[in-house]
C-alpha positions in Angstrom: 105.6 -89.5 11.3 108.5 -91.1 9.6 107.4 -89.5 6.3 107.2 -86.0 7.8 110.6 -86.4 9.4 112.1 -87.5 6.1 110.5 -84.6 4.2 111.7 -82.1 6.8 115.3 -83.5 6.6 115.2 -83.5 2.8 114.0 -79.9 2.7 116.9 -78.9 5.1 119.4 -80.7 2.9 118.1 -79.1 -0.2 118.4 -75.7 1.5 122.0 -76.3 2.4 123.1 -77.7 -0.9 120.8 -75.8 -3.2 120.5 -72.4 -1.6 123.1 -71.9 1.1 126.1 -73.5 -0.6 125.6 -73.2 -4.4 124.5 -70.4 -6.7 124.5 -69.1 -10.3 126.7 -66.0 -10.7 129.3 -64.4 -13.0 132.2 -62.0 -12.5 131.6 -58.4 -13.3 132.7 -57.1 -16.7 136.5 -56.9 -16.9 138.2 -53.6 -17.4 139.0 -52.6 -21.0 142.4 -51.1 -20.2 145.7 -53.0 -19.7 147.6 -55.7 -21.5 146.0 -58.3 -23.8 147.3 -61.2 -25.8 149.8 -61.9 -27.3 151.9 -62.3 -24.1 155.6 -62.9 -23.8 157.2 -64.5 -20.7 160.5 -63.4 -19.3 161.9 -64.9 -16.0 164.8 -64.0 -13.8 167.5 -66.7 -14.0 167.9 -67.2 -10.3 165.3 -67.8 -7.5 164.5 -64.9 -5.2 163.7 -67.2 -2.3 166.0 -70.2 -2.2 165.1 -73.3 -0.3 168.2 -73.5 1.9 168.2 -76.7 3.9 164.5 -77.3 3.4 163.0 -79.8 1.1 160.9 -77.1 -0.7 159.7 -73.5 -0.6 156.8 -72.9 -2.9 153.3 -71.3 -3.2 154.1 -67.6 -3.0 151.3 -65.2 -2.2 152.5 -61.7 -2.6 150.6 -58.5 -1.4 151.4 -54.9 -0.5 150.9 -54.4 3.3 152.1 -51.7 5.7 154.3 -50.1 3.1 156.2 -53.2 1.9 155.8 -56.3 -0.1 154.7 -59.3 2.0 155.1 -62.9 0.8 153.2 -65.7 2.6 154.8 -68.8 1.1 154.9 -72.5 1.9 157.8 -74.5 3.5 157.9 -78.3 3.5 160.0 -79.6 6.5 161.2 -83.2 6.2 161.7 -83.3 10.0 158.0 -82.6 10.7 156.8 -84.1 7.4 154.4 -81.1 7.1 153.8 -77.9 5.2 154.0 -74.6 7.1 153.3 -71.0 6.1 156.3 -68.7 6.4 156.5 -64.9 5.8 159.0 -62.7 4.1 159.1 -59.0 3.4 160.7 -56.9 0.6 161.0 -53.3 -0.5 160.9 -54.2 -4.2 159.5 -57.8 -4.5 163.0 -59.0 -5.5 165.2 -59.0 -2.4 163.4 -60.8 0.5 164.0 -60.9 4.2 162.6 -64.1 5.8 160.6 -63.6 9.0 160.0 -67.3 9.8 156.9 -69.4 10.1 153.6 -67.8 11.0 151.2 -70.8 10.6 151.8 -74.5 11.3 149.4 -77.4 11.3 147.3 -77.9 14.4 145.8 -81.2 15.5 142.3 -79.9 14.9 143.1 -79.1 11.3 145.2 -82.1 10.5 148.9 -82.7 11.0 150.0 -82.4 7.3 149.4 -78.9 6.1 148.6 -75.3 7.0 149.9 -73.6 3.9 149.4 -73.2 0.1 147.3 -70.1 0.6 146.1 -66.9 -0.9 146.5 -63.5 1.0 144.4 -60.4 0.5 144.6 -57.0 2.3 141.1 -55.9 3.5 141.2 -52.5 5.3 144.0 -52.8 7.9 143.8 -56.5 8.1 145.4 -59.5 6.2 143.1 -62.3 5.3 144.7 -65.6 4.3 142.8 -68.6 2.9 144.9 -71.8 3.1 144.8 -75.6 2.9 144.2 -77.8 5.9 143.6 -81.5 6.7 143.3 -84.6 4.8 141.2 -84.7 2.7 142.2 -81.1 1.8 139.8 -78.2 2.6 140.2 -74.4 2.7 140.4 -72.5 6.0 140.8 -68.8 6.9 143.2 -66.9 9.2 143.4 -63.1 10.0 146.2 -60.9 11.1 146.8 -57.2 11.7 150.6 -57.4 11.6 151.5 -60.4 9.3 153.1 -62.2 12.2 150.3 -63.1 14.7 147.3 -64.9 13.2 143.9 -65.8 14.4 142.3 -68.9 12.8 138.6 -68.9 11.9 138.3 -72.3 13.5 136.9 -74.6 10.8 137.1 -75.0 7.0 135.3 -72.2 5.2 135.2 -74.1 1.9 134.4 -77.7 2.6 134.3 -80.7 0.3 131.5 -81.0 -2.3 128.8 -83.6 -2.2 129.0 -87.1 -3.5 129.6 -87.1 -7.3 130.8 -83.5 -7.5 134.1 -82.3 -9.1 135.5 -81.4 -5.6 134.2 -84.4 -3.6 137.7 -85.6 -2.5 139.7 -82.4 -2.2 139.3 -78.6 -2.1 142.7 -76.8 -2.5 144.9 -74.2 -4.1 142.8 -71.1 -3.3 143.3 -67.8 -5.2 141.1 -64.9 -4.0 140.3 -61.6 -5.7 137.8 -58.8 -4.9 135.6 -57.4 -7.6 132.4 -55.3 -7.4 132.3 -55.7 -3.6 132.5 -59.5 -3.5 135.3 -62.0 -2.9 135.8 -64.6 -5.7 137.8 -67.7 -5.0 139.3 -69.8 -7.8 140.4 -73.2 -6.5 141.3 -76.8 -7.3 138.7 -79.6 -6.9 139.5 -83.3 -7.0 136.8 -85.9 -7.8 136.7 -89.6 -6.8 138.6 -90.5 -10.0 141.4 -88.2 -8.8 140.8 -85.8 -11.7 141.8 -82.3 -10.7 139.9 -79.4 -12.3 139.3 -75.7 -11.4 136.2 -74.2 -9.9 135.0 -70.8 -8.5 133.1 -69.7 -5.4 131.7 -66.3 -4.3 131.5 -64.7 -0.9 130.3 -61.3 0.6 132.6 -61.6 3.6 135.3 -64.1 2.9 133.8 -66.6 5.4 130.6 -67.9 3.9 131.1 -69.1 0.4 128.7 -70.3 -2.3 130.1 -72.4 -5.1 129.1 -72.0 -8.7 126.4 -74.5 -9.5 127.9 -75.3 -12.9 131.5 -76.0 -11.6 134.1 -76.9 -12.8 135.1 -73.9 -15.0 138.2 -75.5 -16.5 139.0 -79.2 -16.9 142.2 -81.2 -17.8 143.5 -80.9 -21.3 143.3 -83.5 -24.1 145.6 -86.5 -24.2 149.1 -85.5 -24.8 148.6 -81.9 -23.6 150.8 -80.4 -21.0 147.8 -80.3 -18.6 146.3 -83.7 -19.4 146.9 -85.0 -15.9 145.3 -82.2 -13.9 145.0 -78.5 -13.2 145.7 -76.4 -10.1 147.0 -73.2 -8.6 145.1 -70.6 -10.6 145.9 -66.8 -10.5 143.4 -64.4 -12.0 143.4 -60.8 -13.2 141.4 -58.5 -15.5 142.8 -56.4 -18.3 142.3 -55.7 -22.0 138.6 -56.5 -21.8 139.2 -60.1 -20.6 139.6 -62.1 -17.4 142.9 -63.9 -17.5 144.0 -67.0 -15.6 147.4 -68.4 -15.2 147.3 -72.0 -13.9 149.5 -75.0 -13.3 149.1 -78.0 -15.6 150.5 -81.5 -14.9 151.4 -84.1 -17.6 151.6 -87.9 -17.3 155.2 -87.7 -16.2 154.3 -85.2 -13.4 156.2 -82.4 -15.1 154.4 -79.1 -14.3 154.1 -76.0 -16.5 151.9 -73.0 -16.5 149.2 -72.2 -19.1 147.0 -69.2 -19.7 143.2 -69.1 -20.2 140.8 -66.2 -20.8 137.1 -65.4 -20.3 134.6 -62.6 -20.6 132.5 -63.6 -17.6 134.8 -65.7 -15.4 132.8 -68.9 -16.0 133.5 -70.0 -19.6 137.2 -70.2 -20.1 139.2 -70.8 -23.2 142.9 -71.8 -23.2 145.3 -69.4 -25.0 146.6 -71.7 -27.8 150.3 -72.5 -27.9 151.1 -70.6 -24.7 152.9 -72.7 -22.1 155.5 -71.5 -19.6 158.3 -74.0 -19.0 161.4 -73.7 -16.8 164.3 -72.0 -18.5 167.2 -72.9 -16.1 168.3 -75.9 -14.1 166.5 -75.1 -10.8 163.0 -75.0 -12.5 163.7 -77.5 -15.3 160.9 -79.9 -14.2 158.4 -77.8 -12.4 157.0 -74.3 -12.9 153.9 -73.7 -10.8 152.1 -71.6 -8.1 151.7 -68.2 -9.7 151.0 -65.0 -7.7 150.7 -61.8 -9.6 150.9 -58.0 -9.5 149.7 -55.7 -12.3 152.5 -53.1 -12.7 152.1 -49.4 -13.7 154.0 -50.0 -17.0 151.3 -52.5 -18.1 153.3 -55.7 -17.4 152.2 -58.5 -15.1 154.8 -59.5 -12.5 154.6 -63.2 -11.5 156.1 -64.9 -8.5 156.1 -68.6 -9.0 157.5 -71.9 -7.7 160.0 -74.1 -9.5 161.8 -77.4 -9.0 164.2 -79.8 -10.7 162.4 -83.0 -9.7 159.1 -84.1 -11.3 156.8 -85.3 -8.5 153.1 -84.7 -7.7 153.8 -83.4 -4.2 156.8 -82.4 -2.1 160.5 -83.3 -2.8 160.8 -81.3 -6.0 163.6 -79.1 -4.6 161.1 -76.2 -4.8 162.3 -72.6 -4.8 160.5 -69.3 -5.6 161.3 -67.2 -8.7 159.9 -64.2 -10.4 159.1 -63.3 -14.0 157.1 -60.9 -16.1 154.3 -61.2 -18.6 154.5 -58.6 -21.3 151.3 -58.1 -23.4 150.0 -56.0 -26.1 148.9 -52.6 -24.6 148.1 -50.9 -27.9 144.6 -49.5 -28.4 142.6 -51.8 -30.8 
């Protein structure tokens, strides 16, 4: 009897971890049109969303919704010692009107964070995947007006099993749609506190299966700008490649952005000698959190976070800026 119970339990666990939660897949072929390397970075000198009297405003997620630009970004409040999601709108992506907080931590999710998310418009609805709890996991909320939100109720992307690259944290979601599926690029942290990037796939944005061979990009070599960890990916397709901007941390906790490319979304290669650093005082120590828009003129507009204090978490004097990636759009 004990043996049969054990075998039944083992079969159930194998179903959950082997079939229901993990899979082998690839992204569809990237479009041939649009910019390709080499890329050149140009940033506006001043932030477009300043922090005001807050410790930090970071993690922009910008989409078109109901005829305007919407930005769901993160605020860290020293008084509550927590991260909240706030919203702002804009006619052009440059001049923003703040609407206030739309999501704050709830006891059931953990008291530290309900922020650092990725928004996507699906039909007439906004879907927003965001971080909750400690250890960090990824949850989902929905809205039809950008102001009133309904939480899904529990994490939709949980921690990985013992020994996995995301055993200790699942964070920094960035969600795209391609060929009818949702694809989430995210940060995973293992028991050695190494932070790498992985990918998951979903048909509905709620039930996710992680790539069986995760991670897809690991920390750089000793001395590299990303030797201490990776996070905050942002992905698009153009010029026959998938491209991914991501945040890299060095040993001093300075943060900069790198660029990687892939033909299938699984095997990524860093673009050599391409690192985006801060160019002014306000983002001199931290450049992070990209959110992107492919523009009609072939450029890639990037909203990003910046700060003048090198720290691994909050307290970097974070503000939100905007810049442009200009690539080669000639026909090969």
